[in-house]
C-alpha positions as CSV (number, residue, x, y, z in Angstrom):
1,M,3.4,-14.1,16.5
2,W,2.7,-14.5,12.8
3,R,6.4,-15.2,12.0
4,G,6.2,-18.6,13.6
5,R,3.8,-21.3,14.7
6,G,4.0,-20.9,18.4
7,L,1.5,-21.5,21.2
8,R,-0.6,-18.4,20.6
9,A,-0.9,-19.2,16.9
10,W,-1.9,-22.8,17.6
11,L,-4.6,-21.5,20.1
12,L,-6.0,-19.2,17.4
13,L,-5.9,-21.8,14.6
14,P,-9.6,-22.9,15.0
15,F,-10.7,-19.3,14.5
16,A,-8.3,-19.1,11.5
17,L,-9.8,-22.1,9.9
18,L,-13.3,-20.6,10.3
19,F,-12.0,-17.4,8.8
20,F,-10.7,-19.3,5.7
21,A,-14.0,-21.1,5.4
22,L,-15.9,-17.8,5.4
23,A,-13.5,-16.2,3.0
24,R,-13.9,-19.1,0.5
25,L,-17.7,-19.0,0.9
26,R,-17.7,-15.2,0.3
27,R,-15.7,-15.6,-2.9
28,L,-17.9,-18.4,-4.1
29,A,-20.9,-16.1,-3.5
30,Y,-19.5,-13.5,-5.8
31,R,-18.6,-16.2,-8.4
32,R,-22.2,-17.5,-8.4
33,G,-23.8,-14.1,-8.3
34,W,-25.3,-14.6,-4.8
35,L,-23.4,-11.4,-3.8
36,K,-23.6,-8.7,-6.5
37,S,-20.5,-7.0,-8.0
38,G,-20.4,-4.2,-10.4
39,K,-18.2,-3.3,-13.4
40,L,-17.1,0.2,-14.2
41,P,-17.0,1.6,-17.8
42,V,-13.2,1.8,-17.7
43,P,-10.6,-0.9,-16.9
44,V,-9.7,-1.5,-13.3
45,V,-6.3,-2.5,-12.0
46,V,-6.1,-3.8,-8.4
47,V,-2.9,-3.6,-6.5
48,G,-3.1,-5.7,-3.3
49,N,-1.9,-8.7,-1.4
50,I,-3.1,-11.7,0.5
51,V,-1.1,-10.7,3.7
52,A,-2.5,-8.4,6.3
53,G,-0.5,-5.2,6.6
54,G,1.6,-3.1,4.3
55,A,3.9,-4.7,1.7
56,G,4.6,-1.8,-0.5
57,K,1.3,-1.5,-2.3
58,T,1.1,2.3,-2.2
59,P,4.6,3.0,-3.6
60,L,3.8,0.5,-6.4
61,T,0.5,2.2,-7.1
62,L,2.3,5.6,-7.3
63,W,4.9,4.1,-9.6
64,L,2.3,2.5,-11.8
65,A,0.2,5.7,-12.0
66,E,3.2,7.7,-13.2
67,R,4.2,5.1,-15.8
68,L,0.7,4.8,-17.2
69,R,0.4,8.6,-17.5
70,A,3.7,8.6,-19.3
71,A,2.2,6.0,-21.7
72,G,-0.7,8.3,-22.5
73,R,-3.3,6.9,-20.1
74,R,-5.3,9.1,-17.6
75,P,-5.6,7.0,-14.4
76,G,-7.6,7.8,-11.3
77,I,-7.1,6.1,-8.0
78,V,-9.6,4.7,-5.5
79,S,-8.7,3.6,-2.0
80,R,-10.5,2.6,1.2
81,G,-8.7,5.3,3.2
82,Y,-7.8,3.1,6.1
83,G,-7.5,4.8,9.4
84,R,-9.7,7.9,8.6
85,V,-12.4,9.0,10.9
86,T,-14.9,9.9,8.2
87,H,-17.1,7.3,6.4
88,D,-18.3,9.1,3.3
89,I,-17.1,8.8,-0.2
90,R,-14.9,11.8,-1.0
91,K,-12.3,13.1,-3.3
92,V,-9.0,13.8,-1.6
93,G,-8.3,17.5,-1.7
94,A,-5.2,19.6,-1.2
95,G,-6.5,20.9,2.2
96,D,-7.5,17.5,3.5
97,T,-5.6,15.8,6.4
98,A,-4.7,12.1,6.9
99,H,-7.2,12.2,9.8
100,E,-10.0,12.9,7.3
101,V,-9.0,10.8,4.2
102,G,-6.3,8.4,5.4
103,D,-2.5,8.7,5.1
104,E,-2.0,6.6,2.0
105,P,-4.6,8.3,-0.2
106,L,-3.3,11.7,0.9
107,L,0.2,10.6,-0.1
108,L,-1.0,9.4,-3.4
109,A,-2.9,12.6,-4.2
110,R,0.0,14.8,-3.3
111,R,2.6,12.8,-5.2
112,C,1.0,11.6,-8.4
113,G,-1.3,14.4,-9.5
114,C,-4.1,11.9,-10.3
115,P,-7.6,12.3,-8.8
116,V,-8.0,10.1,-5.7
117,V,-11.3,9.1,-4.2
118,V,-11.7,7.2,-0.9
119,G,-14.6,5.0,0.1
120,A,-15.1,1.7,1.8
121,D,-17.2,0.7,-1.2
122,R,-14.6,0.9,-3.9
123,L,-17.3,0.4,-6.6
124,A,-19.2,3.4,-5.4
125,A,-15.9,5.3,-5.0
126,G,-15.0,4.5,-8.6
127,R,-18.3,5.7,-9.9
128,A,-17.9,8.9,-8.0
129,L,-14.5,9.5,-9.4
130,L,-15.6,8.9,-13.0
131,A,-18.5,11.2,-12.5
132,A,-16.2,14.0,-11.3
133,H,-13.4,13.1,-13.8
134,P,-14.9,11.6,-17.0
135,E,-11.5,12.1,-18.6
136,C,-10.0,9.2,-16.6
137,D,-9.7,6.1,-18.8
138,L,-8.4,3.7,-16.2
139,L,-8.7,3.2,-12.5
140,L,-6.1,1.9,-10.0
141,C,-7.4,0.4,-6.8
142,D,-4.8,0.8,-4.0
143,D,-5.5,-2.4,-2.0
144,G,-8.7,-4.3,-2.5
145,L,-7.6,-7.6,-3.9
146,Q,-10.3,-9.1,-1.7
147,H,-12.9,-6.4,-2.4
148,Y,-14.8,-8.5,-5.0
149,R,-17.7,-6.1,-5.2
150,L,-15.5,-4.1,-7.6
151,Q,-14.9,-6.2,-10.7
152,R,-11.4,-5.9,-12.0
153,D,-9.5,-6.5,-15.3
154,V,-5.9,-6.8,-13.9
155,E,-4.8,-8.1,-10.5
156,I,-1.4,-7.4,-9.1
157,A,-0.2,-8.9,-5.8
158,V,2.7,-7.7,-3.8
159,I,4.9,-9.8,-1.5
160,D,7.6,-8.2,0.7
161,R,10.6,-9.8,2.3
162,R,8.5,-11.2,5.2
163,G,6.9,-13.5,2.6
164,L,3.8,-15.4,3.9
165,M,5.3,-15.7,7.4
166,N,3.7,-18.8,9.1
167,G,1.4,-19.3,6.2
168,W,-1.7,-19.5,8.4
169,P,-5.0,-17.5,8.0
170,L,-6.0,-14.6,10.2
171,P,-5.9,-14.4,13.2
172,A,-3.4,-17.2,13.7
173,G,-1.4,-16.0,10.8
174,P,-1.3,-13.0,8.3
175,L,-3.2,-14.6,5.4
176,R,-6.4,-13.0,4.1
177,E,-6.8,-15.7,1.5
178,P,-5.0,-19.1,0.8
179,A,-1.5,-18.9,-0.7
180,S,-2.9,-20.6,-3.8
181,R,-4.8,-17.4,-4.6
182,L,-1.5,-16.0,-5.8
183,R,-1.5,-18.4,-8.7
184,E,-4.5,-16.6,-10.1
185,V,-3.2,-13.0,-10.3
186,D,-1.9,-11.4,-13.4
187,A,1.4,-10.2,-11.9
188,L,3.4,-10.9,-8.8
189,V,5.6,-8.1,-7.5
190,L,8.4,-9.2,-5.2
191,H,9.4,-6.4,-2.9
192,D,12.8,-7.5,-1.7
193,A,11.3,-10.9,-1.5
194,V,12.2,-14.5,-2.7
195,A,10.1,-15.7,-5.6
196,P,7.6,-18.4,-4.6
197,P,7.8,-21.7,-6.5
198,W,4.8,-21.1,-8.7
199,P,5.3,-21.4,-12.5
200,G,3.2,-19.4,-14.9
201,V,2.7,-16.3,-12.9
202,P,4.6,-13.3,-14.3
203,R,7.0,-12.0,-11.7
204,F,8.5,-8.5,-11.2
205,T,10.9,-7.1,-8.7
206,M,10.5,-3.9,-6.7
207,R,12.9,-1.9,-4.6
208,L,12.5,1.4,-2.9
209,T,15.2,4.1,-3.1
210,G,15.7,7.5,-1.4
211,Q,18.7,9.5,-0.3
212,R,17.5,13.1,0.1
213,F,15.7,14.3,3.2
214,H,13.5,17.4,3.5
215,R,12.4,19.4,6.6
216,L,8.8,18.6,7.6
217,D,8.2,22.3,8.4
218,D,9.8,23.6,5.2
219,P,10.1,21.0,2.4
220,S,12.3,23.5,0.4
221,V,15.1,22.7,2.9
222,V,16.8,19.5,1.8
223,C,19.9,17.6,2.9
224,G,21.7,14.3,2.3
225,A,22.5,11.6,4.9
226,E,26.0,12.9,5.3
227,Q,24.6,16.1,6.8
228,L,22.7,14.1,9.4
229,A,25.6,11.8,10.2
230,G,27.0,12.3,13.7
231,L,23.7,13.7,15.1
232,K,21.8,12.1,17.8
233,L,18.9,10.9,15.7
234,H,15.5,9.2,16.5
235,A,14.0,7.2,13.6
236,V,10.2,6.9,13.5
237,A,8.3,4.5,11.3
238,G,4.6,3.5,11.5
239,I,4.4,1.4,8.3
240,G,3.7,-2.3,7.5
241,E,7.3,-3.3,8.4
242,P,9.1,-0.5,10.3
243,Q,12.4,-2.4,10.2
244,R,12.5,-1.9,6.4
245,F,12.8,1.8,7.0
246,F,15.4,1.4,9.7
247,D,17.5,-0.9,7.4
248,H,17.3,1.8,4.7
249,L,18.6,4.4,7.1
250,A,21.4,2.1,8.2
251,R,22.5,1.6,4.5
252,L,22.7,5.4,4.2
253,G,25.3,5.3,7.0
254,L,23.1,6.8,9.8
255,A,23.1,5.8,13.4
256,F,19.9,6.3,15.3
257,E,17.5,5.1,18.0
258,A,14.6,3.2,16.3
259,H,11.0,3.8,17.3
260,P,8.6,1.4,15.5
261,F,4.9,2.1,15.6
262,P,1.9,0.2,14.2
263,D,0.9,0.8,10.6
264,H,-1.3,3.9,10.2
265,H,-0.5,5.0,13.8
266,P,-2.3,8.3,14.8
267,Y,0.6,10.2,16.2
268,R,0.4,12.5,19.3
269,A,3.0,14.9,20.6
270,A,3.9,12.5,23.4
271,D,5.0,9.9,20.7
272,L,7.7,12.3,19.5
273,E,9.0,13.6,22.8
274,F,12.6,12.7,22.4
275,S,15.9,14.2,23.6
276,G,18.5,14.5,20.9
277,D,19.2,16.5,17.7
278,A,16.6,15.5,15.2
279,I,13.9,13.0,14.1
280,V,13.8,11.2,10.8
281,M,10.7,9.5,9.5
282,T,8.9,8.2,6.5
283,E,6.8,10.4,4.2
284,K,3.7,8.5,5.2
285,D,4.3,9.2,8.9
286,A,5.1,12.9,8.2
287,L,1.6,13.5,6.9
288,K,0.4,13.0,10.5
289,C,3.2,14.7,12.5
290,A,3.1,18.4,11.5
291,G,3.6,20.6,14.6
292,L,3.9,17.7,17.0
293,A,7.6,17.5,17.5
294,R,9.9,19.7,19.5
295,L,13.0,18.5,17.6
296,P,13.6,19.2,13.9
297,V,12.0,16.5,11.7
298,W,13.5,15.3,8.5
299,V,11.4,13.3,6.0
300,L,12.8,10.7,3.6
301,P,10.6,10.3,0.5
302,V,11.2,7.0,-1.4
303,E,10.5,5.9,-5.0
304,A,9.8,2.5,-6.3
305,H,11.8,0.9,-9.1
306,V,10.2,-2.1,-10.8
307,E,11.8,-4.5,-13.3
308,P,10.9,-5.5,-15.9
309,D,8.3,-3.0,-17.2
310,L,5.2,-3.7,-15.2
311,A,3.2,-0.9,-16.9
312,R,3.8,-2.3,-20.3
313,H,2.7,-5.7,-19.0
314,V,-0.5,-4.2,-17.6
315,L,-1.3,-2.4,-20.9
316,A,-0.8,-5.6,-22.8
317,I,-3.1,-7.5,-20.5
318,L,-5.8,-4.8,-20.9
319,E,-5.8,-5.2,-24.6
320,K,-6.8,-8.8,-24.1
321,K,-8.8,-8.8,-20.9
322,T,-10.9,-5.6,-20.9
323,N,-13.9,-7.6,-22.2
324,G,-12.9,-10.8,-20.4
325,P,-13.9,-12.3,-17.1
326,A,-14.0,-9.7,-14.4
327,I,-13.2,-11.9,-11.4
328,A,-10.5,-14.6,-11.7
C-alpha cells in the first residue's frame, strides 16, 4: 500500500496528517525543553531512518562499530530490541535468545564483539552500558533517530532502494517524520538507492555482499552457491525488504521458491515445513530458527561496504560537535 497512493492510502491520509502534527509537536517539545532529554558523558552516534521498517541500519551499525574499533575507539551499542518479550534494560549475553533480547541486538553482539544493551529508553540503556563498561568512549544507537530523549552528536540516516515510497506519513505511508528531516542529518547513506536532490548533506553509498553459506546446526560447515545450485531450495526472509535477499540469491545463480515473512517474524516449525532439499535464509532469521526445520538450513551472512569512509567522516564530526548542540 505504501508504494503508491491508492484508495487505502487516501482513506488513511487524515490519520497520517494527525500523526505528522503530533510528531512535529513532540519534537518541538524536546527543542523547547517541555520534554526532557539527557546527554551521556561520551559521544552518541545514531543510525536510523525516517521510513518505518528495515533499510539496512543494523549492517551499517556493525560496519561502523568495526571501523571505529580499528581506528582506536571503544564503542558500545544500544538498541530498543524490537520484537523481544522482555521489557527490562539488559546487556545482551552469549546465552540470550532473540526472543529475550531481539534479533538485531543479538546479531550485533555476536558479530561485532562490542557490549550491546537493549532498552526502550535508550538514554537509560546507555547509562547502564557505561556503568558496566566504563572503557567505552563512544555509543552507537541502532535505530532511534526519532528517540529524542537521548541526545546525540552525530545523526546518520539510511535510505534503501524503496526510497520514501509514496512520501506520506504513517499510516497512509511509511514516513515517521517529514522528508525535510533528512536535510538535517550529518550523513545520508544510500543503500542501493538513488540520491535525493538535497544539496549540502554528505552522501555515502552502501552495498551488502555475501557468497559463503554455513549450516545453521553446524556453522563450521560452509559452502558456496555452486554447491547449492541444482537443489530444490526454499528461500526464507523476514527482513525489512525480503526481495532484497531474494535478488541477492538470484545474483549468486540460485533457483528457489521464495517465502517472504514480516520483519522480525517469530518463526514456528510450521513456517518452515517445506518439501525439497534445503532452506536458505538470512543470518537475522537464523537466530530464531534453530531446531525448527526438518530440511537442512543454510545461512548467508552479509557484510556492508560503505564508500567513501563514513567512519572517518564521523570521527571528524565528533571533533567539532562533541560539545555542540545535541539535537539538530
